[in-house]
N, C-alpha and C positions, 0 to 999 in steps of 0.2 A: 541429590535432593527431591525429598521427601515432599508429595502431594497428597493434602489434607480435600476430604471430598466431606458434602455435608450435604443436606437434601436442601437449603437454598443458594449456596455459593459453591462456587470450586475451588475451593482457599491456596495462595500460593506464596506462603512464610515470604515474607520479605529476607533479602540476600543484607551479610553485614558490608556495612559500605568503608569498611575500614580499609580494605584492600584498591584499594583506585590508580588505575591503569593510567599514565601520562605518555601521553603518547604525540609527538611531530609530524605532521602528513609529509613527506617526503617523495610527493609521487611527484611526475615527468606534467607540464602541463604542454606536448606537445597535441595537441588536440583542437590548432585555431581557434578562432574566436570565443572566449571562454564567459560572454556575455553574460549576467542570471540574475542586472539588478532589474529584473521587468516593473511592471506595475503590479501592489499583488491582485488577485481576485478574492470576487467575493463568494462564498459554500449556499447556494439558492439567494431563498429570503430573507437568510438570519446575520446578521452583524458582523460574522464573522469572515474575515479576511486571511485567502493563505498566500504560500507561493504557488505559481504556476505553474509548479513539478512540485513533486513532495518526495519520500524517500518511503518506502518501505522498507520493515524492519523484521522483516518474517525471518530469514536467516539469523539470525542475530539468539546468539544459544543455544541455537538448535542444533541437534545434534541427532537427527532420522533423517528428515528428507533432502534438504540442504549439503549439512557437510557429511552424508554419509560416516555416519555414529562416529566421529573424532572432533568435536569443537573442542579445543584448547586456548593455552594464556594468548599463544600465536593469533587464531584466531578473535578475541579481543581483542586485540591491541589493535587489528586491523580493521575492526567494527567502530572501538572506537575515536583512528585516524579519519572513515568513511564517514561518522559521524560530523565533527569536527572541518571536514572539506568541503561536507553539505553544508554548514549554516555561513563557510565566512566565504563561500561564492551565492547567499544568497537564495539558498531553499532551507528553509525553516520548515516546512511542515515533512514531521515525521507523526510515520501511521506503526502503531504496536497491536497487538491484542493478547489479554489474560491467556490463550491455546499458544500464546509462543515459545516455546522454550523448553521451561521446564513443565509445561503441561505435557511434550510428548514422551520425556522419557527421565527414567532416573538420572546424576550425576548433571545435566544441563542446567543452561541459567537461564531463567526469565527475561527472556525481550524486554519485557516491561522494568525490568529492578535495570539491566544497563543501560536502557533509553534514563531511568532517573539518576542514576549515576554520570552519564557522559552529562547531559545540562545541568546538574551540579556541582558538576570540576569548567566546565568552561565557563560557566555565572561566576564562580571565583574569581575569573583570570579579568574576566568580560563581567559585569552587573548590567552593562545595557542588551544584551542579548536578548531575541524575543527567540523564541520555536512556538509553535504552534502542535501540542499533539492531541493527535487520536488514539483511542485506544477501543476498543470492541469487545463486548456481552457476550457469554458462549452462550445460546439457548439451550441444553443440555436436556435432556429428558429429566430428572429429576427437582429440574429450576420451575416452579409455578411461582405465577403472581409478578405485580411490579412492588414486592417488595423486595425479589431474590433480584431484580437488576438492581435497585440501591445495594444492596449488601454487595454484591460483586465488583462495584463502580468502588464502593471504598478499600475495599480490596485492594484494585486497581490502581486506586490514588495514592495508598502506601506502599506497597508496590514501588511507584515512579516516583515517592517523597514527593506529591506535591499535595496545593487544597482544591483543586480542581485542573480539568482537560479541560479542554477548546472546542473536541467532537469526541462524543460517544456514540457508537456506534452497534447495533445490532448484528454479530456475525453474521447470521444465518437465520435461515427463518425458524422458528419453534415445530415440533409435533403438534404440541397442543399451549393456548393458553397464551396466544399469541397480543391477541389482546390486550392483555395482563404487561408484554413484555414493550409495549405501545408506550401503556400508562407509564409502565417507570421510567421512560424517557422524557414523560413530561415534568412527571413530579422530578428528577435529576436538574431538568432546569429550573425548574420552579426553586428548590430546595437551594439554588447555586455551585450546583458542582459543579458543573456544566454548561458551556456558552453555547454552545448546537449541539443539536442532536440526528442520528442518520441510521441507514441501514443498512444492509449486503446483501450479497445474490438474490436480493426480491425480482422476485417478474412483474412486468407491467400491472397484472390481477394484486398481490397483494404492496405496491409501491404505492395504489393510488388508495387502499385500504386507511394503510397507514398517514400517508399526508391528508387525508381527512380527518381521520380521526385525533391527530394533532393539530389540524387546523380549529377545529373547535375548541380547542384550549388557547388559541390565540398563538400556538407554536411552530417555526416553519421546519418542516421536513430535510434538508438543507444538504444530505447528497445520497447517494445511494453506489457501493462501494463495490463493483461486477468487474469478473475476467474479462479485458477489451485488448485486443491490439489490432495488427493489419491482417496479421492472418486468426483472431478470433474475436467474430466482427459480431456474433449473437444478437449481442444489445442490440445491432441494430436492423436486427430480422426478424426479431419477438414483441419490436415495441419499447422496450428498458428504452432504447436513448430517448424515440418520438417524448416517453410520458416523463424523460427529466426534463425533454426541451418546453413541453409543455406547461408543465408543472411551477419549471423554475426550482429544477433540483441538480444540482452538480452531479454530473456521471463522474465517480474516482475509477480510475483506468487502476486496479491492478496488472502484475504479471506485465504489461504494457509491452515486455522486449520480449517476450514468453519461455521466460525463466531463463534464459540468457541466448535463446535459439536464431532469434533475427540478427543477435549482433557480426555471425559470420563464423561465429567461433567453435561451434561442434560442425562436420563434415560427417557422411554417410561412414568414411573410415575410425570418426572421431568420434561417437555419440556422447550424450551427457551422461556418466551413471548415478546410480542409485532407484531414486522411484523415476526420476525425469525418464531415464533410460526406455521405459516401459513407453510413455507415452508418445516421444519424439523420438522412432523409429532410426536406422540407418535409411529402412524404406521411403516413409516421413522423409527426411533430410534430401535422400537422392530428388524427391520431387519439388523441395522447394529452390532447389541449387537457383533455377533462371530468375524467381521471384527474387533473391541473393545477391543474385550477379546486377542486377538493377539495379537493386538498394546501392551496393557499392560503386555502380556510376551516379548515380544521383547525388550521391555524398561525392563524388569528386569537383563534383558543380559547383558544389559550396563551402567547400575544403570541408569538412564537412564529413566524419565518418558514421558506416550505420544504424550503430546504439542512434547519433543521435537526429538522421534523419527518421525511422520508425514514431523516435519521442516527440519530434515535431511536428510527424504526419498528425498524432494523435491531440498534440496540441492545436493544434488546427484544425480539428472537427469541432470548435468551440462548445463551451460548457464540460468540455474536460478537463480535467487533472489528472497526469500519470502521476503513478506511483513505481518503478521501479524500486527492484532491493540492490541497496549499495552494503556488497560487505568486505571492499579496500579502497581508502582514498582516491586510490585510479579511475575507478571507476563510475566515484562520485563526481568527479573531477569530468571526466567525461560524462553523464550525464549535465554538467550545467553549460557545458556546451550546445543542450537544444536547448536552448534559450537564446534569445536580443537577434533574432533571424525566422524565418517563414520560409517554409517550402510556401514553391508554387503551385496552384490551384489545377495545373495541368499535369504534375507530380504526380500532384495528389492522386487523381482520378486515376493514373495510370499504375500507380501502386494498385490503387483499388481494384483494379482491373484485372491484373496478373494475378493477385491472392483469389481471388475468386474461385480462380479454376483450380488451386487447395483445394481441397476436402480438409476441415479442419479436424482441432484434435479434439477428444473428449473434454467439456469442462467438466464443475464441479456442479454434480447430477441436480440438489435443493435451488438452483438458479431456473429449472422447470417446472420446480411445484405452482 
């Protein structure tokens, strides 16, 4: 699929919606209690309420980072099944971005386009279903000023097939023009194109500046989406988590299971492939094994999987909404098992202590700007 670039927007043409895949989730539910009907949480001081756990759609349509240059119809069907399984279990907060999917490589499919299709078909069968959609603006170097935010948002809405989205976020700080971008978020709220606005990969300093600017317009900064997991706790160390708590901003945690590494799926003899293999090396995975062993043991006490334990650990931090990426119905069903129970404070502290002995991997460099 061609990617058209302009000075104002990073435009990705919407796909033909005539090819809609109908998939029935057939995943096993042998993960113990799957209670996911928890009270929704408010994002910051906004009026938007979302499920306590969300789903990240980074992998949907991608054919480079996640799918090893192999996105195909089988993966399309699996993503659709993941969406259905999530929504059916009360996980109705779905996060995407304009640069997910077709922005990475020719021949891929926009994550926004796929999410729009999935919502459209789900509503056709159940008109009452509600999905809270979050997407993001890419602060590309050739985008200038507040109007670029509105322009990009309208392109995203076209791909999603929606009149508005629930949460619109700045994907990362811009090289310049951040004041214009923040004002663009405010304009989007005032124009009724979004219900709430947030940022992503913002440092404490930038977070405070964005919060202050929006507050002058009477608009709350709802969220800051950052890399946060048991083995990547930089938000706790650099003041971001404390600032979110102080200012009433929800921390949305991406890569909450460390891109699959905390599930126990990978070992030193079986590391992840592709770009993740350069981050989570056999050497790192060797050092990780004692922590993974303890996660498994704690999970057995609750009749939960390691994935459910580490997601619940994040939920227990309060003011945190994890958004693990779901590529299949099986994964989505397992994620649902992270809800409906609470890990003990003793287990929380023990896991943090064990994890602190592991040198964290490198995160997204812009979060340190």
